[in-house]
C-alpha positions as CSV (number, residue, x, y, z in Angstrom):
1,M,45.0,-19.6,21.2
2,E,46.5,-18.6,24.6
3,L,44.1,-19.5,27.4
4,S,43.7,-17.9,30.8
5,S,44.9,-21.1,32.3
6,K,48.3,-20.4,30.6
7,K,47.7,-23.4,28.5
8,V,47.8,-23.1,24.7
9,L,45.1,-24.5,22.3
10,L,46.3,-25.4,18.8
11,V,44.0,-26.4,16.0
12,H,44.9,-28.1,12.8
13,L,42.0,-27.5,10.3
14,R,43.1,-30.2,7.9
15,M,41.0,-30.6,4.8
16,T,37.6,-29.3,5.7
17,G,37.9,-27.7,9.2
18,Q,36.4,-24.2,9.6
19,F,35.9,-21.7,12.4
20,Y,32.9,-19.4,12.5
21,F,31.0,-17.3,15.0
22,S,27.3,-17.9,15.6
23,S,24.6,-16.7,17.9
24,S,22.0,-19.0,16.3
25,N,20.6,-22.1,17.7
26,Q,20.2,-23.6,14.2
27,P,21.6,-27.1,14.3
28,D,24.6,-28.1,12.1
29,E,25.4,-31.8,11.9
30,H,29.0,-31.0,11.0
31,V,29.8,-28.8,14.0
32,R,32.2,-30.9,16.2
33,I,33.0,-28.4,18.9
34,R,31.3,-25.3,20.3
35,V,33.1,-22.8,22.5
36,R,30.8,-20.5,24.4
37,L,32.0,-16.9,24.7
38,E,31.3,-14.3,27.3
39,N,29.2,-12.2,24.9
40,G,26.7,-15.0,24.3
41,E,28.1,-16.1,20.9
42,E,29.7,-19.4,20.1
43,L,32.9,-20.1,18.3
44,R,32.1,-23.2,16.3
45,F,34.4,-25.7,14.7
46,R,32.8,-27.3,11.7
47,D,34.6,-30.3,10.1
48,T,32.7,-32.4,7.5
49,R,35.4,-35.1,7.2
50,K,36.4,-35.1,10.8
51,F,40.1,-34.9,10.0
52,G,40.8,-31.8,12.2
53,K,42.9,-32.0,15.3
54,W,42.9,-30.1,18.6
55,Y,45.9,-30.0,20.9
56,L,45.9,-28.6,24.5
57,V,49.5,-28.1,25.5
58,D,51.8,-26.1,27.8
59,H,53.9,-24.7,24.9
60,C,53.3,-24.4,21.2
61,E,56.7,-25.9,20.5
62,E,55.4,-29.3,21.7
63,I,53.5,-29.5,18.4
64,I,54.8,-27.0,15.9
65,G,58.4,-27.6,17.0
66,K,58.2,-30.9,15.0
67,L,57.3,-29.2,11.8
68,G,59.7,-28.4,8.9
69,P,60.1,-24.9,7.5
70,E,57.3,-23.1,5.8
71,P,57.7,-22.9,2.0
72,F,57.5,-19.1,2.1
73,D,60.0,-18.7,5.0
74,P,62.6,-16.1,3.7
75,S,65.4,-18.2,5.4
76,L,64.4,-21.1,3.1
77,T,66.8,-20.3,0.3
78,A,67.5,-22.5,-2.7
79,K,70.8,-23.3,-1.2
80,E,69.2,-24.4,2.1
81,F,66.5,-26.4,0.3
82,H,69.1,-28.2,-1.7
83,R,71.0,-29.1,1.5
84,M,67.8,-30.4,3.0
85,L,67.0,-32.6,-0.1
86,K,70.6,-33.9,-0.4
87,G,70.5,-34.9,3.3
88,R,67.6,-37.3,2.7
89,K,67.5,-40.3,0.5
90,R,63.8,-40.6,-0.2
91,Q,61.5,-40.4,-3.2
92,L,60.3,-36.8,-3.8
93,K,56.6,-37.4,-3.5
94,P,56.5,-38.9,0.1
95,L,59.3,-36.6,1.2
96,L,57.4,-33.4,0.2
97,L,54.3,-34.7,2.0
98,D,56.3,-35.2,5.2
99,Q,55.3,-32.2,7.4
100,E,58.5,-32.7,9.4
101,F,60.5,-32.0,6.3
102,L,58.5,-29.2,4.8
103,A,55.3,-27.8,6.3
104,G,52.1,-27.1,4.4
105,L,52.1,-29.3,1.3
106,G,49.2,-31.7,0.5
107,N,48.7,-34.2,-2.2
108,I,47.4,-31.8,-4.9
109,Y,50.1,-29.3,-4.5
110,V,53.0,-31.8,-4.4
111,D,51.8,-33.2,-7.8
112,E,51.5,-29.8,-9.2
113,A,54.8,-28.5,-7.9
114,L,56.6,-31.6,-9.3
115,W,55.0,-31.0,-12.7
116,E,56.0,-27.3,-12.6
117,S,59.6,-28.3,-11.9
118,R,59.7,-31.2,-14.4
119,L,60.7,-33.7,-11.6
120,N,59.5,-37.3,-11.4
121,P,57.7,-38.1,-8.1
122,L,59.9,-41.3,-7.8
123,Q,63.1,-39.3,-8.2
124,V,65.4,-39.8,-5.1
125,S,66.0,-36.4,-3.3
126,S,69.7,-37.0,-2.8
127,D,70.2,-37.3,-6.5
128,L,69.1,-33.8,-7.4
129,K,71.3,-31.1,-8.8
130,F,71.2,-27.6,-7.3
131,S,69.3,-26.4,-10.4
132,D,66.6,-29.1,-9.7
133,S,66.2,-28.1,-6.1
134,Q,66.0,-24.4,-7.1
135,R,63.3,-25.1,-9.7
136,L,61.4,-27.3,-7.2
137,L,61.3,-24.6,-4.6
138,E,60.1,-22.1,-7.2
139,G,57.4,-24.6,-8.3
140,I,56.2,-25.2,-4.7
141,R,55.8,-21.4,-4.1
142,L,54.2,-20.9,-7.5
143,V,51.5,-23.6,-7.0
144,L,50.8,-22.4,-3.4
145,Q,50.4,-18.8,-4.5
146,R,48.1,-19.9,-7.3
147,G,46.0,-21.9,-4.9
148,L,45.7,-18.9,-2.5
149,K,44.8,-16.6,-5.4
150,N,42.1,-19.0,-6.5
151,L,40.7,-19.5,-2.9
152,G,41.5,-23.2,-2.7
153,T,40.7,-26.3,-4.7
154,T,37.2,-27.8,-4.7
155,L,37.0,-31.2,-6.4
156,G,33.5,-32.4,-6.9
157,T,30.2,-31.2,-5.3
158,G,29.9,-33.4,-2.3
159,K,29.8,-32.1,1.3
160,A,33.2,-33.6,2.0
161,N,34.8,-31.3,-0.5
162,F,36.5,-28.0,0.3
163,Y,34.3,-24.9,0.7
164,S,35.0,-21.5,2.3
165,V,33.3,-20.5,5.5
166,A,30.9,-18.5,3.2
167,K,30.2,-21.8,1.4
168,R,32.0,-20.8,-1.8
169,K,33.8,-23.3,-3.9
170,G,37.5,-22.7,-4.7
171,R,38.6,-22.0,-8.3
172,N,42.0,-23.6,-8.3
173,Q,40.7,-26.9,-9.7
174,D,40.3,-25.1,-13.1
175,E,44.0,-24.5,-13.2
176,L,45.4,-27.9,-12.2
177,K,47.9,-29.2,-14.7
178,V,48.1,-32.9,-13.8
179,F,46.2,-33.7,-10.6
180,R,43.2,-35.8,-11.5
181,R,43.8,-35.3,-15.2
182,T,44.6,-39.0,-15.8
183,G,44.6,-39.8,-19.5
184,Q,44.3,-36.2,-20.6
185,P,47.1,-34.4,-22.5
186,C,49.9,-32.7,-20.6
187,P,49.5,-28.9,-21.0
188,R,53.2,-28.6,-21.7
189,C,53.9,-31.5,-24.2
190,S,50.5,-33.1,-24.9
191,S,51.7,-36.5,-23.7
192,Q,49.2,-38.5,-21.6
193,V,49.0,-37.7,-17.9
194,K,49.5,-40.9,-15.9
195,R,48.4,-41.9,-12.4
196,I,50.4,-44.2,-10.1
197,L,50.5,-44.9,-6.4
198,V,53.5,-43.6,-4.4
199,G,53.5,-44.3,-0.7
200,Q,49.8,-45.3,-1.0
201,R,49.0,-41.8,-2.3
202,S,47.4,-41.2,-5.7
203,T,50.1,-39.5,-7.8
204,H,49.7,-37.7,-11.2
205,F,52.5,-36.8,-13.6
206,C,53.6,-36.6,-17.2
207,S,56.0,-39.4,-18.0
208,N,57.5,-37.4,-20.8
209,C,58.1,-34.1,-19.1
210,Q,58.9,-35.6,-15.7
211,R,61.3,-38.4,-16.6
212,R,63.2,-40.1,-13.8
213,R,66.9,-39.5,-14.2
214,K,69.9,-41.3,-13.1
215,K,71.9,-40.1,-10.2
216,C,73.3,-36.6,-10.7
217,S,76.7,-35.5,-9.5
């Protein structure tokens, strides 16, 4: 948001952050910030889990300049993505969660994208072949498009779960292939879905479909 003071206000919604307009005085225990508008309404920031972040800066680039490319950026071709992966020597799971490498992926969608591309979360990025990188980029875009179409992922019924501003649950949880499906059959090969910790993050994958391979030339 560009302010009259020439400052820029940036807001990262994180997992449960929401904006909505209200002219009601009805209390809401999860509203963290109220911005009073000239027409008498309030722009309210509601955040159940309190993960959202606000930044007041002189220029947007102070914050977003640190981010990696967006997955749907047309300039992010398979060739460019392969170059990026080869330039890092990190396990795929933590690398894809690194917002300075690629912006916009969270834990659920990384697990799902790796399953779609048949890649092991522990696979080292610099060891991938071009075909692996191409398949991974396609998998990332596929799971994000699916999540958008299904209006997000709501796991459970608690207040700390994802809901739309209209308080509707997402539907994407019904189409997850491996995330939180520990012990269930893989939809592709029927092997058991496993759960491990990678970089202190819960990680779900099929050890049969997503076998870790030796270094590729």
